[in-house]
ChimeraX commands (.cxc) that place a marker at each C-alpha (Angstrom):
marker #1 position 234.30,-46.88,67.77 radius 0.5
marker #1 position 237.52,-48.26,69.29 radius 0.5
marker #1 position 239.48,-45.51,67.57 radius 0.5
marker #1 position 237.21,-42.82,69.08 radius 0.5
marker #1 position 237.47,-44.40,72.53 radius 0.5
marker #1 position 241.27,-44.56,72.27 radius 0.5
marker #1 position 241.42,-40.95,71.09 radius 0.5
marker #1 position 239.18,-39.91,74.00 radius 0.5
marker #1 position 241.43,-41.69,76.50 radius 0.5
marker #1 position 244.53,-40.06,75.03 radius 0.5
marker #1 position 242.98,-36.59,75.17 radius 0.5
marker #1 position 241.81,-37.14,78.74 radius 0.5
marker #1 position 245.27,-38.29,79.80 radius 0.5
marker #1 position 246.90,-35.32,78.05 radius 0.5
marker #1 position 244.54,-32.91,79.81 radius 0.5
marker #1 position 245.40,-34.50,83.14 radius 0.5
marker #1 position 249.13,-34.13,82.48 radius 0.5
marker #1 position 248.69,-30.48,81.50 radius 0.5
marker #1 position 246.62,-29.73,84.59 radius 0.5
marker #1 position 249.12,-31.44,86.88 radius 0.5
marker #1 position 252.07,-29.54,85.39 radius 0.5
marker #1 position 251.32,-26.51,87.58 radius 0.5
marker #1 position 253.17,-26.45,90.89 radius 0.5
marker #1 position 251.02,-25.53,93.89 radius 0.5
marker #1 position 252.40,-22.71,96.06 radius 0.5
marker #1 position 253.08,-25.07,98.99 radius 0.5
marker #1 position 255.00,-27.45,96.69 radius 0.5
marker #1 position 257.47,-24.93,95.24 radius 0.5
marker #1 position 261.05,-26.20,95.67 radius 0.5
marker #1 position 263.42,-23.35,96.62 radius 0.5
marker #1 position 267.16,-23.96,96.41 radius 0.5
marker #1 position 269.06,-21.04,97.91 radius 0.5
marker #1 position 266.00,-18.92,97.07 radius 0.5
marker #1 position 265.93,-19.98,93.40 radius 0.5
marker #1 position 263.19,-22.02,91.71 radius 0.5
marker #1 position 264.59,-24.05,88.83 radius 0.5
marker #1 position 261.38,-25.37,87.28 radius 0.5
marker #1 position 258.54,-23.44,85.66 radius 0.5
marker #1 position 255.64,-23.08,88.09 radius 0.5
marker #1 position 253.05,-23.40,85.34 radius 0.5
marker #1 position 254.78,-25.96,83.16 radius 0.5
marker #1 position 254.67,-23.45,80.30 radius 0.5
marker #1 position 256.93,-20.69,79.05 radius 0.5
marker #1 position 256.19,-17.15,80.12 radius 0.5
marker #1 position 254.94,-14.40,77.81 radius 0.5
marker #1 position 256.98,-11.18,78.21 radius 0.5
marker #1 position 254.12,-8.97,76.94 radius 0.5
marker #1 position 251.76,-10.40,79.57 radius 0.5
marker #1 position 254.51,-10.03,82.16 radius 0.5
marker #1 position 254.81,-6.32,81.35 radius 0.5
marker #1 position 251.07,-5.97,81.99 radius 0.5
marker #1 position 251.34,-7.72,85.37 radius 0.5
marker #1 position 254.32,-5.55,86.34 radius 0.5
marker #1 position 252.58,-2.28,85.47 radius 0.5
marker #1 position 248.97,-2.99,86.46 radius 0.5
marker #1 position 247.85,-1.88,89.92 radius 0.5
marker #1 position 245.37,-4.71,90.38 radius 0.5
marker #1 position 247.99,-7.35,89.51 radius 0.5
marker #1 position 251.70,-7.30,90.42 radius 0.5
marker #1 position 252.18,-3.53,90.38 radius 0.5
marker #1 position 255.96,-4.00,90.60 radius 0.5
marker #1 position 256.51,-0.41,89.42 radius 0.5
marker #1 position 255.01,0.87,92.66 radius 0.5
marker #1 position 258.35,0.00,94.31 radius 0.5
marker #1 position 260.78,-0.54,91.39 radius 0.5
marker #1 position 261.81,1.74,88.54 radius 0.5
marker #1 position 262.02,0.33,85.01 radius 0.5
marker #1 position 263.38,2.68,82.34 radius 0.5
marker #1 position 261.94,0.44,79.59 radius 0.5
marker #1 position 258.42,1.32,80.84 radius 0.5
marker #1 position 258.27,5.11,80.47 radius 0.5
marker #1 position 254.46,5.08,80.31 radius 0.5
marker #1 position 254.18,3.46,83.76 radius 0.5
marker #1 position 253.48,6.46,85.95 radius 0.5
marker #1 position 254.69,6.96,89.52 radius 0.5
marker #1 position 257.50,4.43,89.48 radius 0.5
marker #1 position 258.91,3.66,92.88 radius 0.5
marker #1 position 262.30,3.95,94.46 radius 0.5
marker #1 position 261.80,1.69,97.49 radius 0.5
marker #1 position 263.14,-1.42,95.73 radius 0.5
marker #1 position 266.17,-1.57,93.45 radius 0.5
marker #1 position 265.85,-0.52,89.83 radius 0.5
marker #1 position 264.97,-3.45,87.59 radius 0.5
marker #1 position 267.07,-2.08,84.73 radius 0.5
marker #1 position 269.56,-4.80,83.78 radius 0.5
marker #1 position 268.09,-7.31,86.25 radius 0.5
marker #1 position 268.61,-10.18,83.76 radius 0.5
marker #1 position 272.34,-9.50,83.96 radius 0.5
marker #1 position 272.32,-9.78,87.75 radius 0.5
marker #1 position 270.05,-12.82,88.16 radius 0.5
marker #1 position 269.39,-15.95,86.18 radius 0.5
marker #1 position 265.87,-17.17,85.38 radius 0.5
marker #1 position 265.68,-19.50,88.39 radius 0.5
marker #1 position 266.79,-16.74,90.74 radius 0.5
marker #1 position 264.23,-14.29,89.35 radius 0.5
marker #1 position 261.47,-16.92,89.59 radius 0.5
marker #1 position 262.35,-17.45,93.24 radius 0.5
marker #1 position 262.40,-13.73,94.03 radius 0.5
marker #1 position 259.08,-13.04,92.32 radius 0.5
marker #1 position 257.47,-16.10,93.93 radius 0.5
marker #1 position 258.65,-15.38,97.47 radius 0.5
marker #1 position 261.46,-12.85,97.87 radius 0.5
marker #1 position 261.70,-13.73,101.57 radius 0.5
marker #1 position 263.38,-16.99,100.58 radius 0.5
marker #1 position 266.27,-14.94,99.12 radius 0.5
marker #1 position 266.22,-11.72,101.15 radius 0.5
marker #1 position 265.45,-12.23,104.82 radius 0.5
marker #1 position 263.34,-9.36,106.14 radius 0.5
marker #1 position 262.47,-7.88,102.74 radius 0.5
marker #1 position 259.28,-5.87,102.46 radius 0.5
marker #1 position 258.58,-7.29,98.98 radius 0.5
marker #1 position 255.32,-9.26,98.98 radius 0.5
marker #1 position 255.28,-13.00,98.46 radius 0.5
marker #1 position 253.41,-13.25,95.17 radius 0.5
marker #1 position 253.09,-17.06,95.04 radius 0.5
marker #1 position 252.39,-18.09,98.61 radius 0.5
marker #1 position 249.23,-19.16,100.40 radius 0.5
marker #1 position 250.47,-19.02,104.00 radius 0.5
marker #1 position 251.30,-19.08,106.78 radius 0.5
marker #1 position 250.76,-15.39,107.34 radius 0.5
marker #1 position 250.77,-13.22,110.43 radius 0.5
marker #1 position 247.28,-11.81,110.62 radius 0.5
marker #1 position 247.34,-8.52,112.52 radius 0.5
marker #1 position 243.62,-8.03,111.91 radius 0.5
marker #1 position 242.94,-10.51,114.71 radius 0.5
marker #1 position 244.56,-8.17,117.22 radius 0.5
marker #1 position 243.04,-4.97,115.87 radius 0.5
marker #1 position 239.67,-5.80,114.35 radius 0.5
marker #1 position 239.09,-9.48,114.94 radius 0.5
marker #1 position 238.19,-9.73,111.24 radius 0.5
marker #1 position 241.31,-11.25,109.72 radius 0.5
marker #1 position 240.67,-13.72,106.93 radius 0.5
marker #1 position 240.66,-17.32,108.05 radius 0.5
marker #1 position 242.11,-20.30,106.26 radius 0.5
marker #1 position 244.41,-20.40,103.30 radius 0.5
marker #1 position 244.57,-17.25,101.18 radius 0.5
marker #1 position 245.01,-17.48,97.41 radius 0.5
marker #1 position 248.37,-16.41,95.96 radius 0.5
marker #1 position 248.57,-12.82,94.70 radius 0.5
marker #1 position 249.63,-14.04,91.24 radius 0.5
marker #1 position 248.95,-17.29,89.38 radius 0.5
marker #1 position 251.75,-19.65,88.37 radius 0.5
marker #1 position 251.46,-18.45,84.77 radius 0.5
marker #1 position 251.59,-14.79,85.81 radius 0.5
marker #1 position 254.81,-15.52,87.72 radius 0.5
marker #1 position 256.24,-17.11,84.56 radius 0.5
marker #1 position 255.12,-14.11,82.49 radius 0.5
marker #1 position 256.80,-11.65,84.88 radius 0.5
marker #1 position 260.01,-13.69,84.84 radius 0.5
marker #1 position 259.92,-13.77,81.01 radius 0.5
marker #1 position 259.62,-9.97,80.93 radius 0.5
marker #1 position 262.37,-9.49,83.52 radius 0.5
marker #1 position 264.67,-11.71,81.42 radius 0.5
marker #1 position 264.39,-9.11,78.63 radius 0.5
marker #1 position 265.86,-6.39,80.88 radius 0.5
marker #1 position 269.54,-6.63,80.05 radius 0.5
marker #1 position 272.13,-3.87,80.21 radius 0.5
marker link #1:1,2 radius 0.2
marker link #1:2,3 radius 0.2
marker link #1:3,4 radius 0.2
marker link #1:4,5 radius 0.2
marker link #1:5,6 radius 0.2
marker link #1:6,7 radius 0.2
marker link #1:7,8 radius 0.2
marker link #1:8,9 radius 0.2
marker link #1:9,10 radius 0.2
marker link #1:10,11 radius 0.2
marker link #1:11,12 radius 0.2
marker link #1:12,13 radius 0.2
marker link #1:13,14 radius 0.2
marker link #1:14,15 radius 0.2
marker link #1:15,16 radius 0.2
marker link #1:16,17 radius 0.2
marker link #1:17,18 radius 0.2
marker link #1:18,19 radius 0.2
marker link #1:19,20 radius 0.2
marker link #1:20,21 radius 0.2
marker link #1:21,22 radius 0.2
marker link #1:22,23 radius 0.2
marker link #1:23,24 radius 0.2
marker link #1:24,25 radius 0.2
marker link #1:25,26 radius 0.2
marker link #1:26,27 radius 0.2
marker link #1:27,28 radius 0.2
marker link #1:28,29 radius 0.2
marker link #1:29,30 radius 0.2
marker link #1:30,31 radius 0.2
marker link #1:31,32 radius 0.2
marker link #1:32,33 radius 0.2
marker link #1:33,34 radius 0.2
marker link #1:34,35 radius 0.2
marker link #1:35,36 radius 0.2
marker link #1:36,37 radius 0.2
marker link #1:37,38 radius 0.2
marker link #1:38,39 radius 0.2
marker link #1:39,40 radius 0.2
marker link #1:40,41 radius 0.2
marker link #1:41,42 radius 0.2
marker link #1:42,43 radius 0.2
marker link #1:43,44 radius 0.2
marker link #1:44,45 radius 0.2
marker link #1:45,46 radius 0.2
marker link #1:46,47 radius 0.2
marker link #1:47,48 radius 0.2
marker link #1:48,49 radius 0.2
marker link #1:49,50 radius 0.2
marker link #1:50,51 radius 0.2
marker link #1:51,52 radius 0.2
marker link #1:52,53 radius 0.2
marker link #1:53,54 radius 0.2
marker link #1:54,55 radius 0.2
marker link #1:55,56 radius 0.2
marker link #1:56,57 radius 0.2
marker link #1:57,58 radius 0.2
marker link #1:58,59 radius 0.2
marker link #1:59,60 radius 0.2
marker link #1:60,61 radius 0.2
marker link #1:61,62 radius 0.2
marker link #1:62,63 radius 0.2
marker link #1:63,64 radius 0.2
marker link #1:64,65 radius 0.2
marker link #1:65,66 radius 0.2
marker link #1:66,67 radius 0.2
marker link #1:67,68 radius 0.2
marker link #1:68,69 radius 0.2
marker link #1:69,70 radius 0.2
marker link #1:70,71 radius 0.2
marker link #1:71,72 radius 0.2
marker link #1:72,73 radius 0.2
marker link #1:73,74 radius 0.2
marker link #1:74,75 radius 0.2
marker link #1:75,76 radius 0.2
marker link #1:76,77 radius 0.2
marker link #1:77,78 radius 0.2
marker link #1:78,79 radius 0.2
marker link #1:79,80 radius 0.2
marker link #1:80,81 radius 0.2
marker link #1:81,82 radius 0.2
marker link #1:82,83 radius 0.2
marker link #1:83,84 radius 0.2
marker link #1:84,85 radius 0.2
marker link #1:85,86 radius 0.2
marker link #1:86,87 radius 0.2
marker link #1:87,88 radius 0.2
marker link #1:88,89 radius 0.2
marker link #1:89,90 radius 0.2
marker link #1:90,91 radius 0.2
marker link #1:91,92 radius 0.2
marker link #1:92,93 radius 0.2
marker link #1:93,94 radius 0.2
marker link #1:94,95 radius 0.2
marker link #1:95,96 radius 0.2
marker link #1:96,97 radius 0.2
marker link #1:97,98 radius 0.2
marker link #1:98,99 radius 0.2
marker link #1:99,100 radius 0.2
marker link #1:100,101 radius 0.2
marker link #1:101,102 radius 0.2
marker link #1:102,103 radius 0.2
marker link #1:103,104 radius 0.2
marker link #1:104,105 radius 0.2
marker link #1:105,106 radius 0.2
marker link #1:106,107 radius 0.2
marker link #1:107,108 radius 0.2
marker link #1:108,109 radius 0.2
marker link #1:109,110 radius 0.2
marker link #1:110,111 radius 0.2
marker link #1:111,112 radius 0.2
marker link #1:112,113 radius 0.2
marker link #1:113,114 radius 0.2
marker link #1:114,115 radius 0.2
marker link #1:115,116 radius 0.2
marker link #1:116,117 radius 0.2
marker link #1:117,118 radius 0.2
marker link #1:118,119 radius 0.2
marker link #1:119,120 radius 0.2
marker link #1:120,121 radius 0.2
marker link #1:121,122 radius 0.2
marker link #1:122,123 radius 0.2
marker link #1:123,124 radius 0.2
marker link #1:124,125 radius 0.2
marker link #1:125,126 radius 0.2
marker link #1:126,127 radius 0.2
marker link #1:127,128 radius 0.2
marker link #1:128,129 radius 0.2
marker link #1:129,130 radius 0.2
marker link #1:130,131 radius 0.2
marker link #1:131,132 radius 0.2
marker link #1:132,133 radius 0.2
marker link #1:133,134 radius 0.2
marker link #1:134,135 radius 0.2
marker link #1:135,136 radius 0.2
marker link #1:136,137 radius 0.2
marker link #1:137,138 radius 0.2
marker link #1:138,139 radius 0.2
marker link #1:139,140 radius 0.2
marker link #1:140,141 radius 0.2
marker link #1:141,142 radius 0.2
marker link #1:142,143 radius 0.2
marker link #1:143,144 radius 0.2
marker link #1:144,145 radius 0.2
marker link #1:145,146 radius 0.2
marker link #1:146,147 radius 0.2
marker link #1:147,148 radius 0.2
marker link #1:148,149 radius 0.2
marker link #1:149,150 radius 0.2
marker link #1:150,151 radius 0.2
marker link #1:151,152 radius 0.2
marker link #1:152,153 radius 0.2
marker link #1:153,154 radius 0.2
marker link #1:154,155 radius 0.2
marker link #1:155,156 radius 0.2
marker link #1:156,157 radius 0.2
view
């Protein structure tokens, strides 16, 4: 009985540590735009990152960026820089910072902040009066950010 109770306490504590490993959007520590630590506390999966990058309902990075390694991703954009060789231009922390909130690295960029909950300018108030109120969820989860970064790290010259 004591052994089962001890095992239960250990598993509960481990679950609490795993759940607390994720960094909330408001708690992300940017240093010159870079984010050194994993947002999810886990390594990213490059295959999942490729899905996020090329899926319209997720990151849809290819809407603005071209990636030669994704020939099946139709209608690749030319608004943002090509992501070919991006792992040679940026380290992992720099890419994590850019994907999380590019505005921390590039002032005035039009790239969306994928891991941010506010504050936002809400133009709907001026035009429709129907802007969402309160904190908005991030566009991507912490793990999706890590997955995208893992995929981007595979794009070397």
